[in-house]
C-alpha positions in Angstrom: -0.1 0.0 0.0 1.0 3.6 -0.5 2.1 5.8 2.2 1.0 9.5 1.7 2.9 12.2 3.7 1.0 15.4 5.0 2.9 18.4 6.1 2.2 19.9 9.6 0.3 23.1 9.4 -0.2 23.6 13.1 1.9 24.5 16.1 4.3 21.8 17.3 7.3 20.1 16.0 7.7 20.5 12.2 7.6 16.7 11.6 5.3 15.3 8.9 2.2 13.3 9.8 1.5 10.2 7.7 -1.7 8.4 6.6 -1.7 5.0 5.2 -4.1 4.7 2.2 -6.6 1.8 2.3 -9.9 0.9 3.7 -8.9 -0.3 7.1 -5.1 0.2 7.3 -3.3 1.2 10.3 -2.0 4.9 10.4 1.8 4.7 9.6 4.2 6.8 12.0 7.3 8.7 11.0 10.1 8.4 13.9 12.4 11.2 14.3 16.0 10.2 13.7 18.1 10.8 16.7 15.2 11.5 19.0 16.1 8.3 21.0 19.6 6.9 21.4 20.1 3.3 22.3 20.9 2.8 26.0 23.8 0.4 26.6 23.3 -2.5 28.8 25.6 -3.7 31.4 27.0 -6.3 29.1 28.1 -3.5 26.8 25.5 -4.3 24.2 22.9 -1.9 23.0 19.4 -2.4 24.3 16.9 -3.0 21.4 14.2 -0.5 21.2 10.6 -1.9 21.1 7.4 -0.1 19.9 5.2 1.1 22.7 1.8 2.0 21.6 -1.4 3.5 22.8 -4.3 2.7 20.8 -8.1 3.2 20.9 -11.0 5.0 19.1 -11.9 8.7 19.2 -15.6 9.4 19.2 -17.9 12.5 19.8 -21.5 13.3 20.4 -23.4 14.9 17.6 -26.8 16.6 17.7 -27.9 15.4 14.2 -29.7 18.2 12.4 -29.9 15.7 9.3 -32.0 13.5 11.7 -34.8 16.0 11.8 -36.0 18.8 14.1 -35.7 16.6 17.2 -31.9 16.5 16.3 -31.2 13.2 18.0 -27.8 12.8 19.6 -25.8 10.1 18.0 -22.2 9.0 18.9 -20.0 9.2 15.8 -16.2 8.3 15.1 -14.1 11.2 14.8 -12.3 10.5 11.5 -9.3 12.1 10.2 -8.7 13.9 13.6 -5.2 14.9 14.7 -3.5 13.2 17.7 -0.2 13.8 19.2 1.7 11.4 21.6 3.5 12.9 24.6 5.8 11.4 27.0 9.3 11.2 28.7 11.9 8.8 27.6 13.9 9.4 30.7 13.0 9.4 34.5 13.3 13.3 34.7 12.3 16.3 32.8 9.0 17.4 31.5 7.0 15.4 28.8 7.7 16.0 25.1 6.0 15.5 21.8 7.0 12.2 20.5 5.0 11.6 17.4 1.6 12.5 15.9 -0.8 11.6 13.1 -4.6 11.3 12.6 -7.2 8.9 13.3 -8.3 6.5 10.6 -10.7 7.8 8.2 -13.1 4.9 8.3 -13.8 4.4 12.0 -11.8 6.9 14.1 -9.2 4.5 15.6 -5.8 5.6 16.4 -2.5 3.8 17.1 0.0 6.0 18.6 3.5 4.3 18.7 7.0 5.2 19.7 10.2 3.0 19.7 11.8 3.1 23.2 14.4 0.9 24.9 13.0 1.6 28.3 9.3 2.3 29.7 7.9 5.6 28.7 6.9 8.0 31.5 3.9 10.4 31.9 2.5 9.1 28.7 -0.7 10.7 27.2 -2.4 11.5 23.8 -3.4 15.2 23.0 -6.2 15.5 20.4 -6.4 18.6 18.5 -9.2 20.1 16.3 -7.3 19.8 13.1 -6.9 17.3 10.3 -4.6 17.1 7.3 -5.8 20.3 5.5 -8.5 21.8 7.6 -8.9 23.0 11.2 -11.2 24.6 13.8 -9.8 27.7 15.8 -11.4 29.5 18.8 -11.8 33.0 17.3 -10.2 35.3 14.8 -8.0 36.7 17.5 -7.3 33.6 19.6 -6.4 31.4 16.6 -5.5 28.3 18.7 -7.1 25.0 18.1 -9.2 23.1 20.5 -7.4 20.4 22.4 -7.7 17.9 25.2 -5.6 15.2 26.7 -6.2 11.6 27.7 -5.5 10.3 31.2 -1.7 10.5 31.9 -0.1 7.1 32.4 2.9 7.2 34.9 5.0 4.5 33.3 4.3 2.5 30.0 6.5 -0.4 29.2 4.2 -2.2 26.8 1.5 -1.3 24.3 -2.0 -0.5 25.8 -5.5 -0.2 24.5 -7.2 2.8 26.2 -10.5 2.0 24.6 -13.0 4.7 23.5 -12.2 8.2 23.9 -15.0 10.9 23.8 -14.5 14.5 23.0 -15.5 16.7 25.8 -19.1 18.1 25.5 -18.1 21.7 25.5 -16.0 21.2 22.3 -17.6 18.3 20.6 -19.0 20.5 17.7 -15.4 21.4 16.6 -14.9 17.7 16.0 -18.2 17.6 14.1 -16.7 20.1 11.6 -13.5 18.0 11.4 -15.2 14.7 10.8 -17.6 16.4 8.2 -15.1 18.0 6.0 -13.7 14.5 5.2 -16.7 14.1 2.9 -15.7 17.1 0.7 -12.0 16.5 0.8 -12.3 12.7 -0.2 -14.3 14.1 -3.4 -12.1 17.1 -4.1 -11.2 15.6 -7.6 -7.6 16.7 -7.6 -5.7 13.6 -8.8 -2.2 15.4 -8.9 -1.6 15.9 -5.1 -3.2 15.6 -1.7 -3.9 19.3 -1.8 -7.3 20.8 -2.2 -6.8 21.9 -5.9 -4.2 21.8 -8.6 -3.2 25.5 -7.7 -1.8 24.5 -4.4 1.9 23.5 -4.2 2.8 20.3 -2.6 4.3 20.9 0.8 2.4 24.2 1.2 -1.2 23.2 0.7 -3.8 25.7 1.8 -5.6 25.1 5.2 -9.6 25.6 5.3 -10.2 27.2 8.6 -13.4 27.4 10.5 -13.9 29.8 13.4 -16.3 28.3 16.1 -17.0 28.7 19.8 -19.8 27.3 21.8 -21.0 30.7 22.9 -20.8 32.4 19.5 -24.1 34.1 18.9 -23.5 35.1 15.2 -22.1 33.2 12.2 -23.0 31.1 9.2 -20.8 32.7 6.5 -17.5 32.3 4.7 -15.6 35.7 5.2 -14.1 36.7 1.8 -11.7 39.0 3.8 -10.1 36.4 6.2 -11.1 33.5 4.1 -12.3 31.9 7.3 -15.7 30.1 7.8 -17.5 31.7 10.6 -20.1 29.5 12.6 -22.1 30.1 15.6 -22.6 27.7 18.5 -25.2 25.4 17.1 -24.5 25.7 13.3 -22.2 22.6 13.2 -25.1 20.4 14.1 -26.0 20.5 10.2 -23.4 18.8 8.1 -24.9 20.6 5.0 -24.3 23.9 6.8 -20.7 22.9 7.3 -20.1 21.7 3.8 -22.0 24.7 2.2 -19.7 27.2 3.7 -16.7 25.0 2.7 -18.1 25.2 -0.9 -17.7 29.0 -1.0 -13.8 28.4 0.3 -13.4 25.5 -2.4 -14.9 27.8 -5.3 -12.3 30.6 -4.3 -9.5 28.1 -4.3 -10.5 26.4 -7.5 -10.5 29.7 -9.1 -7.0 30.3 -7.8 -7.7 32.8 -5.2 -10.3 34.7 -7.1 -14.1 34.9 -6.3 -16.9 36.2 -8.5 -18.1 39.7 -7.9 -21.4 39.0 -6.0 -24.3 41.5 -5.9 -27.7 41.4 -4.4 -27.1 38.5 -2.1 -28.2 39.6 1.4 -30.6 37.9 2.1 -30.7 35.0 -0.3 -33.1 31.9 -0.5 -32.9 28.7 -2.2 -36.4 29.0 -3.9 -36.3 32.9 -4.5 -34.5 35.3 -7.2 -31.6 37.2 -6.2 -28.9 38.0 -8.9 -27.0 35.8 -11.3 -23.8 36.0 -9.3 -25.5 35.3 -6.0 -27.3 32.3 -7.6 -24.2 31.0 -9.1 -22.0 31.2 -5.9 -24.8 30.1 -3.5 -26.2 27.5 -5.8 -22.6 26.0 -6.2 -22.3 25.9 -2.4 -25.7 24.2 -2.0 -24.6 21.7 -4.8 -21.2 21.1 -3.0 -22.9 20.2 0.3 -25.6 18.0 -1.3 -23.1 16.2 -3.5 -20.8 15.6 -0.5 -23.8 14.2 1.4 -25.2 12.2 -1.4 -28.6 14.0 -1.7 -30.7 16.9 -3.0 -31.4 18.8 0.1 -30.1 21.7 2.3 -30.5 21.1 6.0 -30.5 24.0 8.5 -29.0 23.7 12.1 -32.4 23.5 13.6 -33.2 20.3 11.6 -35.6 21.9 9.2 -34.6 21.3 5.5 -35.4 22.5 2.0 -35.2 20.2 -1.0 -33.1 21.5 -3.9 -34.8 19.3 -6.5 -37.3 21.3 -8.6 -38.9 21.4 -11.9 -41.0 23.9 -14.0 -44.1 23.2 -11.9 -42.5 23.6 -8.4 -44.8 25.6 -6.3 -43.4 28.8 -4.7 -40.2 28.9 -6.7 -39.1 31.8 -8.8 -37.7 31.0 -12.2 -34.4 31.4 -14.1 -30.7 31.7 -13.3 -31.1 34.3 -10.6 -32.5 31.5 -8.3 -29.8 29.6 -6.5 -31.9 26.3 -6.3 -32.4 26.3 -9.9 -28.6 26.7 -10.4 -27.7 24.0 -7.7 -30.2 21.3 -8.9 -28.9 21.9 -12.4 -25.4 21.2 -11.3 -26.4 18.2 -9.2 -28.2 16.8 -12.2 -25.0 17.4 -14.5 -22.9 15.3 -11.8 -25.6 12.6 -11.2 -24.8 8.9 -12.1 -27.1 9.2 -15.2 -26.0 12.7 -16.0 -24.1 14.1 -19.0 -20.8 14.7 -17.2 -19.6 11.0 -16.6 -21.5 10.3 -13.3 -19.7 12.6 -11.1 -18.3 16.3 -10.9 -14.7 15.5 -11.7 -14.6 17.1 -15.1 -16.4 20.0 -13.8 -14.1 20.6 -11.0 -11.1 20.1 -13.4 -12.8 22.8 -15.7 -13.3 25.2 -12.7 -9.7 24.8 -11.8 -8.8 26.1 -15.3 -11.4 28.6 -16.0 -13.3 30.9 -13.8 -17.0 32.0 -14.4 -18.8 34.9 -13.1 -22.3 33.4 -13.1 -24.1 30.2 -14.3 -24.7 31.5 -17.8 -20.9 32.1 -18.2 -20.3 28.6 -16.8 -22.8 26.9 -19.2 -22.3 28.8 -22.5 -18.6 29.8 -22.3 -16.7 27.5 -19.8 -18.4 24.1 -20.6 -17.7 24.2 -24.4 -14.1 25.1 -23.6 -13.4 22.0 -21.6 -11.0 19.4 -23.1 -12.9 17.5 -24.2 -16.0 19.7 -24.2 -18.8 19.4 -21.6 -22.2 19.3 -23.3 -24.6 22.0 -23.7 -27.0 20.4 -25.8 -29.1 17.2 -25.5 -29.4 16.1 -21.8 -27.5 19.2 -20.5 -30.0 21.5 -22.1 -32.9 19.5 -21.0 -31.7 19.7 -17.5 -31.4 23.4 -17.4 -34.7 23.8 -19.3 -36.3 21.6 -16.6 -35.1 24.1 -14.0 -36.5 27.0 -15.9 -33.1 28.1 -17.1 -33.1 29.1 -20.9 -30.0 30.3 -23.0 
């Protein structure tokens, strides 16, 4: 299997984290050359180092807005979440960072190992609200990540399973964000590197940053100035909400740090007219969330939802390409298994990384024909937009 290296983008020793590709493969670890020197035995021979591991599973409680307005609390694995192993290799001194990586992306397990010739002292794992290329920070001024430690183990001479570790209640929504963004990153359609888009240089990939705190009273937007997603206390309960705002950042990054000039977008609604630029950017973000989640809806943090699916007879819907739901549904139909773009969004993402569009008309009539090979604007593609009341 292939080992992929991920640069550390957060505070701490500048040592790569690693992820082992595969459905249920263990997380590989990089050991720092020279961090531990062999200790001579009384016979004069070196004592062989052995791998000492702490393993377990990281979970969090999630108030599930996708489950309806009752928002049932479910316990979920924290996938792709960063961990650091701390401890002492000697009998004195303070604990130091030993190694770090992320939880497995299928079920949240971790296996934190360090080669040592003697028992490790004061051993614990610190979990942080970050993953490979996304993070949650406390505020725009206090840009530290959330973190918490497992129980300290005084002396550890052999591997130990510490079982299930749960994120503390007051910070669990930070890990809801970390876990959810996996669904977009895994579909980002950048075959060249592990970065978000082709515009990012390997070794210096951009970090998608969320600002969240449990007491935040305002939020729910991507800030074009700071490029941060700002969320209030309860908004991470909706995975669609998390992914919608990531969709704005993703468009900005696909367009190589450029974003369409948006007008008449405050307020905006899925079923109502705004402007062509608003409908394009918001419709794309709606489609990103729905595509990542595998549905045709937008779910609010209170558990209410709006279906993005529509046709010419949809009651209460405005018509045309100034309606974000009309644009979003068209995109989802293009990317559908039976759609005209190959059964997924990969060709569209490639196109967007090469040519930016100011609105849906620009995307459909100018960008799609310029793709290599061209993306269709006739036949099924034309039938799709006509069905969503968009006519060119």
